[in-house]
All heavy atoms as an XYZ file, in Angstrom:
647
protein
N      -3.448     15.034     12.598
C      -3.030     13.715     13.038
C      -3.377     12.710     11.953
O      -4.491     12.678     11.462
C      -3.738     13.360     14.351
C      -3.343     11.984     14.864
S      -4.201     11.473     16.369
C      -3.738     12.750     17.497
N      -2.430     11.892     11.584
C      -2.641     10.892     10.554
C      -3.310      9.646     11.094
O      -3.472      9.466     12.290
N      -3.680      8.791     10.184
C      -4.312      7.530     10.545
C      -3.255      6.547     11.042
O      -2.191      6.421     10.474
C      -5.049      6.941      9.341
C      -5.543      5.535      9.573
C      -6.678      5.310     10.336
C      -4.858      4.446      9.064
C      -7.131      4.029     10.569
C      -5.304      3.155      9.295
C      -6.445      2.964     10.044
O      -6.889      1.687     10.277
N      -3.573      5.848     12.108
C      -2.667      4.833     12.626
C      -3.486      3.581     12.905
O      -4.571      3.666     13.475
C      -2.021      5.299     13.929
C      -1.081      4.266     14.519
S      -0.405      4.746     16.131
C      -1.827      4.534     17.176
N      -2.977      2.440     12.497
C      -3.617      1.175     12.813
C      -3.176      0.788     14.218
O      -2.048      0.337     14.418
C      -3.222      0.105     11.789
C      -3.880     -1.224     12.048
O      -4.140     -1.601     13.183
N      -4.148     -1.943     10.978
N      -4.060      0.998     15.187
C      -3.713      0.759     16.585
C      -3.330     -0.679     16.867
O      -2.403     -0.941     17.638
N      -4.039     -1.620     16.248
C      -3.729     -3.029     16.486
C      -2.330     -3.361     15.978
O      -1.532     -3.970     16.684
C      -4.755     -3.928     15.805
C      -4.460     -5.407     15.992
C      -5.465     -6.273     15.237
C      -5.107     -7.737     15.330
N      -5.964     -8.574     14.491
N      -2.028     -2.939     14.757
C      -0.721     -3.242     14.174
C       0.400     -2.550     14.945
O       1.441     -3.159     15.221
C      -0.690     -2.838     12.701
N       0.192     -1.288     15.303
C       1.225     -0.554     16.034
C       1.428     -1.140     17.425
O       2.557     -1.323     17.886
C       0.867      0.930     16.133
C       1.904      1.770     16.840
C       3.275      1.790     16.177
O       3.366      1.594     14.948
O       4.266      2.014     16.896
N       0.326     -1.457     18.104
C       0.431     -2.077     19.429
C       1.134     -3.424     19.359
O       1.976     -3.739     20.193
N       0.791     -4.221     18.344
C       1.424     -5.534     18.174
C       2.918     -5.381     17.915
O       3.730     -6.126     18.463
C       0.752     -6.298     17.034
N       3.272     -4.404     17.102
C       4.687     -4.154     16.800
C       5.457     -3.802     18.077
O       6.545     -4.336     18.334
C       4.799     -3.032     15.767
C       6.193     -2.584     15.513
N       7.082     -3.313     14.769
C       6.845     -1.475     15.928
C       8.241     -2.663     14.738
N       8.120     -1.557     15.431
N       4.894     -2.931     18.876
C       5.571     -2.515     20.111
C       5.651     -3.657     21.128
O       6.656     -3.820     21.812
C       4.860     -1.302     20.710
C       5.070     -0.047     19.889
C       4.195      1.091     20.366
N       4.377      2.248     19.517
C       4.884      3.408     19.930
N       5.239      3.568     21.178
N       5.021      4.405     19.087
N       4.584     -4.440     21.226
C       4.590     -5.557     22.167
C       5.551     -6.656     21.724
O       6.159     -7.319     22.560
C       3.192     -6.131     22.333
C       2.234     -5.284     23.146
C       0.861     -5.934     23.184
C       2.750     -5.067     24.549
N       5.660     -6.850     20.427
C       6.581     -7.866     19.916
C       7.987     -7.594     20.430
O       8.682     -8.507     20.885
C       6.556     -7.887     18.388
N       8.376     -6.339     20.392
C       9.710     -5.971     20.859
C       9.852     -6.173     22.367
O      10.842     -6.738     22.837
C      10.007     -4.525     20.490
N       8.860     -5.760     23.131
C       8.993     -5.849     24.583
C       8.798     -7.268     25.111
O       9.335     -7.613     26.165
C       8.031     -4.880     25.279
O       6.698     -5.226     25.024
N       8.048     -8.103     24.397
C       7.823     -9.485     24.831
C       8.751    -10.473     24.127
O       8.689    -11.667     24.374
C       6.369     -9.905     24.576
C       5.420     -9.488     25.674
C       4.984     -8.173     25.794
C       4.958    -10.413     26.590
C       4.116     -7.796     26.790
C       4.087    -10.047     27.601
C       3.671     -8.727     27.694
O       2.809     -8.348     28.693
N       9.582     -9.965     23.223
C      10.499    -10.812     22.456
C       9.750    -11.911     21.692
O      10.104    -13.081     21.739
C      11.579    -11.410     23.357
C      12.772    -11.887     22.554
O      13.056    -11.367     21.479
N      13.475    -12.889     23.060
N       8.663    -11.484     21.013
C       7.880    -12.369     20.154
C       7.739    -11.670     18.807
O       8.080    -10.494     18.669
C       6.486    -12.667     20.750
C       5.691    -11.370     20.980
C       6.605    -13.482     22.036
C       4.278    -11.577     21.487
N       7.245    -12.382     17.819
C       7.034    -11.751     16.517
C       5.765    -10.899     16.558
O       4.887    -11.110     17.404
C       6.880    -12.803     15.404
O       5.685    -13.555     15.648
C       8.087    -13.726     15.332
N       5.680     -9.962     15.622
C       4.462     -9.157     15.510
C       3.271    -10.049     15.185
O       2.155     -9.818     15.666
C       4.640     -8.071     14.448
N       3.496    -11.101     14.406
C       2.414    -12.035     14.071
C       1.908    -12.745     15.325
O       0.692    -12.941     15.491
C       2.894    -13.050     13.037
N       2.820    -13.121     16.225
C       2.402    -13.764     17.476
C       1.639    -12.778     18.349
O       0.638    -13.130     18.978
C       3.609    -14.317     18.236
C       3.299    -14.856     19.618
C       2.296    -16.005     19.667
O       2.039    -16.659     18.626
O       1.756    -16.262     20.761
N       2.081    -11.532     18.385
C       1.369    -10.515     19.160
C      -0.044    -10.337     18.607
O      -1.010    -10.267     19.369
C       2.138     -9.200     19.130
N      -0.175    -10.289     17.290
C      -1.504    -10.153     16.688
C      -2.350    -11.393     16.959
O      -3.562    -11.293     17.168
C      -1.395     -9.865     15.196
C      -0.922     -8.445     14.944
C      -1.315     -7.897     13.586
O      -2.386     -8.274     13.064
O      -0.555     -7.073     13.068
N      -1.743    -12.565     16.975
C      -2.477    -13.791     17.285
C      -3.040    -13.718     18.705
O      -4.181    -14.105     18.957
C      -1.557    -15.007     17.141
C      -2.263    -16.348     17.286
C      -1.309    -17.510     17.026
N      -0.490    -17.824     18.179
C      -0.891    -18.608     19.192
N      -2.064    -19.160     19.177
N      -0.078    -18.851     20.195
N      -2.272    -13.181     19.618
C      -2.748    -13.018     20.998
C      -3.894    -12.014     21.068
O      -4.869    -12.217     21.802
C      -1.604    -12.579     21.910
C      -0.555    -13.651     22.112
C       0.540    -13.199     23.035
N       1.578    -14.210     23.165
C       2.524    -14.179     24.089
N       2.570    -13.204     24.974
N       3.422    -15.148     24.137
N      -3.780    -10.940     20.302
C      -4.853     -9.947     20.277
C      -6.129    -10.538     19.682
O      -7.234    -10.270     20.161
C      -4.411     -8.712     19.490
C      -3.244     -7.943     20.099
C      -2.762     -6.862     19.142
C      -3.619     -7.361     21.447
N      -5.976    -11.355     18.653
C      -7.133    -12.019     18.044
C      -7.782    -12.987     19.034
O      -9.018    -13.095     19.081
C      -6.735    -12.753     16.769
C      -6.389    -11.810     15.627
O      -6.767    -10.619     15.681
O      -5.719    -12.265     14.675
N      -6.980    -13.678     19.831
C      -7.521    -14.592     20.839
C      -8.336    -13.821     21.868
O      -9.402    -14.273     22.302
C      -6.390    -15.368     21.521
N      -7.854    -12.628     22.243
C      -8.610    -11.796     23.167
C      -9.930    -11.368     22.528
O     -10.984    -11.451     23.160
C      -7.809    -10.551     23.575
C      -8.611     -9.603     24.431
C      -8.742     -9.823     25.788
C      -9.240     -8.506     23.867
C      -9.495     -8.967     26.575
C      -9.993     -7.646     24.653
C     -10.126     -7.879     26.011
N      -9.879    -10.908     21.279
C     -11.093    -10.458     20.595
C     -12.113    -11.589     20.492
O     -13.311    -11.375     20.712
C     -10.746     -9.919     19.211
N     -11.661    -12.785     20.169
C     -12.558    -13.938     20.075
C     -13.192    -14.242     21.429
O     -14.402    -14.480     21.522
C     -11.818    -15.167     19.554
C     -11.392    -15.042     18.104
O     -11.893    -14.142     17.397
O     -10.536    -15.850     17.683
N     -12.384    -14.248     22.483
C     -12.896    -14.529     23.821
C     -13.861    -13.445     24.266
O     -14.909    -13.738     24.856
C     -11.737    -14.655     24.817
N     -13.545    -12.203     23.962
C     -14.414    -11.084     24.330
C     -15.767    -11.229     23.657
O     -16.807    -11.028     24.284
C     -13.744     -9.759     23.939
C     -14.524     -8.560     24.367
C     -14.449     -8.095     25.672
C     -15.338     -7.884     23.473
C     -15.171     -6.984     26.067
C     -16.068     -6.779     23.862
C     -15.984     -6.323     25.172
N     -15.754    -11.575     22.388
C     -16.989    -11.760     21.631
C     -17.853    -12.866     22.237
O     -19.076    -12.743     22.300
C     -16.646    -12.106     20.178
C     -17.632    -11.584     19.172
C     -17.129    -11.793     17.766
O     -16.364    -10.939     17.281
O     -17.505    -12.813     17.172
N     -17.215    -13.954     22.676
C     -17.942    -15.073     23.272
C     -18.604    -14.691     24.596
O     -19.683    -15.175     24.922
C     -16.998    -16.250     23.527
C     -16.485    -16.923     22.281
C     -15.405    -17.959     22.579
O     -15.166    -18.270     23.766
O     -14.803    -18.463     21.613
N     -17.965    -13.829     25.363
C     -18.427    -13.494     26.704
C     -19.365    -12.281     26.705
O     -20.222    -12.164     27.580
C     -17.214    -13.254     27.633
C     -17.631    -12.724     28.987
C     -16.419    -14.538     27.792
N     -19.239    -11.421     25.731
C     -20.027    -10.191     25.664
C     -21.520    -10.493     25.759
O     -22.035    -11.360     25.052
C     -19.731     -9.448     24.358
C     -20.354     -8.069     24.205
C     -19.784     -7.119     25.264
C     -20.078     -7.518     22.818
N     -22.197     -9.802     26.642
C     -23.631     -9.954     26.794
C     -24.059    -11.154     27.620
O     -25.244    -11.446     27.721
N     -23.116    -11.868     28.216
C     -23.462    -12.997     29.072
C     -23.295    -12.594     30.528
O     -22.758    -11.519     30.831
C     -22.569    -14.225     28.793
O     -21.246    -13.951     29.262
C     -22.540    -14.570     27.308
N     -23.710    -13.466     31.434
C     -23.547    -13.168     32.854
C     -22.092    -13.275     33.304
O     -21.758    -12.943     34.436
C     -24.441    -14.065     33.704
C     -24.155    -15.547     33.533
O     -23.451    -15.930     32.579
O     -24.643    -16.333     34.363
N     -21.208    -13.743     32.408
C     -19.780    -13.850     32.731
C     -19.020    -12.559     32.410
O     -17.852    -12.424     32.755
C     -19.147    -14.999     31.952
C     -19.669    -16.361     32.337
S     -18.867    -17.691     31.411
C     -19.591    -17.462     29.790
N     -19.687    -11.620     31.761
C     -19.046    -10.364     31.397
C     -18.527     -9.658     32.647
O     -19.235     -9.527     33.641
C     -20.058     -9.469     30.664
C     -19.467     -8.263     30.008
C     -20.482     -7.516     29.158
O     -21.464     -8.096     28.708
O     -20.251     -6.317     28.957
N     -17.277     -9.213     32.601
C     -16.674     -8.516     33.729
C     -16.142     -9.420     34.827
O     -15.698     -8.943     35.864
N     -16.145    -10.722     34.597
C     -15.740    -11.666     35.636
C     -14.304    -12.163     35.480
O     -13.848    -12.979     36.266
C     -16.671    -12.885     35.602
O     -16.455    -13.631     34.408
N     -13.604    -11.708     34.460
C     -12.273    -12.230     34.182
C     -12.302    -13.422     33.244
O     -11.259    -13.985     32.904
N     -13.489    -13.801     32.823
C     -13.648    -14.961     31.940
C     -12.945    -14.747     30.603
O     -12.401    -15.687     30.031
C     -15.135    -15.260     31.727
C     -15.409    -16.435     30.828
C     -14.952    -17.791     31.383
O     -14.646    -17.883     32.588
O     -14.886    -18.753     30.605
N     -12.933    -13.517     30.119
C     -12.268    -13.237     28.841
C     -10.793    -13.601     28.933
O     -10.252    -14.264     28.044
C     -12.449    -11.764     28.422
C     -11.584    -11.424     27.225
C     -13.908    -11.467     28.117
N     -10.136    -13.188     30.010
C      -8.713    -13.491     30.173
C      -8.488    -14.990     30.349
O      -7.503    -15.534     29.858
C      -8.120    -12.712     31.342
C      -8.183    -11.230     31.136
C      -8.901    -10.412     31.990
C      -7.528    -10.637     30.060
C      -8.963     -9.044     31.789
C      -7.590     -9.274     29.844
C      -8.306     -8.484     30.711
O      -8.366     -7.137     30.503
N      -9.391    -15.660     31.054
C      -9.260    -17.097     31.236
C      -9.352    -17.814     29.892
O      -8.546    -18.678     29.580
C     -10.333    -17.638     32.190
C     -10.075    -19.089     32.585
C     -11.274    -19.747     33.245
N     -12.394    -19.931     32.345
C     -12.444    -20.813     31.326
N     -11.423    -21.577     31.058
N     -13.516    -20.916     30.574
N     -10.313    -17.410     29.064
C     -10.472    -18.044     27.747
C      -9.306    -17.722     26.826
O      -8.831    -18.580     26.085
C     -11.785    -17.615     27.109
C     -12.983    -18.219     27.798
C     -14.266    -17.823     27.132
N     -15.402    -18.347     27.871
C     -16.567    -18.609     27.334
N     -16.767    -18.409     26.044
N     -17.550    -19.077     28.064
N      -8.858    -16.476     26.856
C      -7.703    -16.088     26.046
C      -6.489    -16.912     26.463
O      -5.768    -17.458     25.623
C      -7.414    -14.597     26.223
C      -6.174    -14.102     25.527
S      -5.803    -12.400     26.027
C      -4.268    -12.147     25.157
N      -6.263    -17.003     27.764
C      -5.116    -17.744     28.290
C      -5.189    -19.211     27.899
O      -4.183    -19.799     27.492
C      -5.059    -17.595     29.808
N      -6.373    -19.777     28.008
C      -6.552    -21.190     27.653
C      -6.213    -21.429     26.185
O      -5.539    -22.393     25.841
C      -7.997    -21.594     27.942
C      -8.280    -23.055     27.733
C      -9.719    -23.375     28.095
O     -10.027    -23.448     29.298
O     -10.537    -23.539     27.165
N      -6.651    -20.543     25.340
C      -6.391    -20.655     23.899
C      -4.898    -20.562     23.587
O      -4.408    -21.229     22.675
C      -7.162    -19.558     23.171
S      -6.831    -19.444     21.413
N      -4.179    -19.750     24.353
C      -2.772    -19.470     24.059
C      -1.785    -20.247     24.923
O      -0.578    -20.149     24.722
C      -2.500    -17.978     24.227
C      -3.276    -17.055     23.296
C      -3.098    -15.610     23.730
C      -2.838    -17.258     21.859
N      -2.279    -20.984     25.891
C      -1.381    -21.704     26.782
C      -0.680    -20.788     27.778
O       0.464    -21.031     28.165
N      -1.354    -19.730     28.188
C      -0.816    -18.779     29.161
C      -1.611    -18.881     30.458
O      -2.701    -19.440     30.480
C      -0.949    -17.344     28.636
C      -0.304    -16.987     27.312
C      -0.726    -15.591     26.887
C       1.200    -17.072     27.430
N      -1.090    -18.298     31.502
C      -1.858    -18.127     32.731
C      -2.781    -16.925     32.536
O      -2.425    -15.985     31.804
C      -0.920    -17.879     33.910
N      -3.966    -16.920     33.156
C      -4.871    -15.768     33.005
C      -4.213    -14.438     33.356
O      -4.446    -13.428     32.688
C      -6.029    -16.102     33.951
C      -6.063    -17.596     33.944
C      -4.606    -18.005     33.904
N      -3.357    -14.425     34.374
C      -2.677    -13.180     34.747
C      -1.754    -12.706     33.626
O      -1.609    -11.500     33.401
C      -1.895    -13.365     36.044
N      -1.113    -13.641     32.924
C      -0.251    -13.276     31.785
C      -1.080    -12.666     30.660
O      -0.657    -11.693     30.027
C       0.483    -14.499     31.251
C       1.548    -15.053     32.160
C       2.148    -16.327     31.599
O       1.418    -17.339     31.504
O       3.340    -16.292     31.245
N      -2.237    -13.245     30.399
C      -3.114    -12.725     29.351
C      -3.587    -11.319     29.698
O      -3.578    -10.419     28.860
C      -4.310    -13.658     29.151
N      -3.966    -11.121     30.952
C      -4.426     -9.799     31.382
C      -3.293     -8.775     31.289
O      -3.491     -7.651     30.811
C      -4.968     -9.867     32.802
C      -5.580     -8.565     33.266
C      -6.291     -8.681     34.591
O      -6.266     -9.755     35.228
O      -6.882     -7.665     34.997
N      -2.109     -9.155     31.711
C      -0.958     -8.248     31.647
C      -0.637     -7.884     30.192
O      -0.346     -6.729     29.877
C       0.265     -8.874     32.329
C       1.458     -7.932     32.405
C       2.609     -8.494     33.224
N       3.053     -9.812     32.787
C       2.884    -10.940     33.485
N       2.281    -10.913     34.657
N       3.328    -12.082     33.024
N      -0.724     -8.870     29.295
C      -0.469     -8.614     27.882
C      -1.453     -7.571     27.345
O      -1.055     -6.641     26.647
C      -0.575     -9.915     27.069
C      -0.232     -9.751     25.619
C       1.085     -9.794     25.195
C      -1.225     -9.552     24.670
C       1.418     -9.629     23.859
C      -0.908     -9.390     23.331
C       0.410     -9.427     22.922
N      -2.715     -7.719     27.697
C      -3.715     -6.768     27.202
C      -3.540     -5.385     27.839
O      -3.738     -4.372     27.175
C      -5.126     -7.307     27.432
C      -5.442     -8.534     26.575
S      -5.074     -8.338     24.797
C      -6.126     -6.955     24.364
N      -3.154     -5.333     29.096
C      -2.860     -4.046     29.733
C      -1.690     -3.366     29.024
O      -1.721     -2.156     28.752
C      -2.528     -4.225     31.217
C      -3.735     -4.592     32.061
O      -4.883     -4.450     31.582
O      -3.522     -5.043     33.208
N      -0.656     -4.146     28.716
C       0.507     -3.609     28.010
C       0.136     -3.153     26.607
O       0.649     -2.150     26.115
C       1.636     -4.640     27.945
C       2.268     -4.913     29.301
O       2.025     -4.134     30.259
O       2.993     -5.925     29.412
N      -0.775     -3.887     25.956
C      -1.232     -3.499     24.620
C      -1.931     -2.147     24.689
O      -1.642     -1.254     23.891
C      -2.192     -4.550     24.049
C      -2.874     -4.110     22.787
C      -2.172     -4.015     21.595
C      -4.213     -3.786     22.783
C      -2.792     -3.596     20.430
C      -4.846     -3.371     21.626
C      -4.129     -3.275     20.441
N      -2.825     -1.978     25.638
C      -3.536     -0.703     25.772
C      -2.553      0.442     25.998
O      -2.657      1.501     25.383
C      -4.538     -0.762     26.920
C      -5.332      0.518     27.070
C      -6.392      0.429     28.136
O      -6.659     -0.640     28.684
N      -7.008      1.541     28.443
N      -1.585      0.219     26.848
C      -0.573      1.242     27.121
C       0.259      1.554     25.867
O       0.559      2.716     25.582
C       0.336      0.786     28.258
C       1.306      1.846     28.717
C       2.122      1.377     29.905
O       1.555      0.809     30.839
O       3.351      1.602     29.866
N       0.616      0.522     25.107
C       1.407      0.714     23.888
C       0.645      1.546     22.867
O       1.215      2.439     22.229
C       1.796     -0.633     23.287
N      -0.635      1.272     22.718
C      -1.451      2.025     21.749
C      -1.620      3.469     22.207
O      -1.493      4.397     21.410
C      -2.812      1.342     21.513
C      -3.734      2.218     20.689
C      -2.605      0.001     20.822
N      -1.883      3.673     23.488
C      -2.023      5.029     24.011
C      -0.739      5.826     23.799
O      -0.777      6.987     23.384
C      -2.400      4.997     25.489
C      -3.818      4.547     25.737
C      -4.133      4.311     27.208
O      -3.241      4.512     28.074
O      -5.274      3.907     27.492
N       0.405      5.208     24.060
C       1.689      5.870     23.860
C       1.903      6.202     22.384
O       2.357      7.303     22.054
C       2.842      4.971     24.378
O       2.637      4.749     25.768
C       4.193      5.622     24.148
N       1.558      5.271     21.512
C       1.713      5.510     20.075
C       0.875      6.697     19.616
O       1.346      7.526     18.832
C       1.346      4.254     19.290
N      -0.347      6.791     20.100
C      -1.203      7.928     19.726
C      -0.633      9.236     20.250
O      -0.664     10.263     19.570
C      -2.628      7.720     20.211
C      -3.474      6.906     19.259
C      -3.850      5.610     19.565
C      -3.883      7.422     18.027
C      -4.610      4.844     18.695
C      -4.642      6.677     17.149
C      -5.006      5.390     17.483
O      -5.755      4.644     16.620
N      -0.105      9.221     21.471
C       0.485     10.424     22.050
C       1.712     10.885     21.281
O       2.003     12.076     21.227
C       0.853     10.175     23.512
C      -0.337     10.050     24.420
C       0.019      9.579     25.825
O       1.219      9.388     26.119
O      -0.918      9.389     26.630
N       2.444      9.944     20.686
C       3.660     10.272     19.963
C       3.398     10.786     18.551
O       4.308     11.303     17.900
C       4.570      9.036     19.873
C       5.149      8.661     21.225
C       5.901      7.335     21.177
O       5.874      6.645     20.133
O       6.511      6.995     22.205
N       2.168     10.649     18.074
C       1.861     11.117     16.712
C       1.929     12.640     16.660
O       1.556     13.311     17.616
C       0.468     10.665     16.285
C       0.404      9.252     15.814
C      -0.924      8.974     15.142
O      -1.972      9.429     15.560
N      -0.863      8.206     14.074
N       2.390     13.155     15.524
C       2.464     14.630     15.394
C       1.094     15.266     15.306
O       0.134     14.715     14.974
C       3.221     14.827     14.067
C       3.301     13.511     13.411
C       2.906     12.465     14.389
């Protein structure tokens, strides 16, 4: 199995399904990573705060942010399964 950049591949696949650019998909992923870093190790961990912060940063509803990240995880898993 070869090396695959999961973030780039996931962003590419989401760009197509969300009708956004790959750069916008990566920007959304970066917003999630930033929010996750802020919440990690606090009493807000696991409370949905990460999605709320991501959504606030991007002008989305928290449910949209959560759905985007769920779709990203699925896209990456599918990409890995498709590798030879």
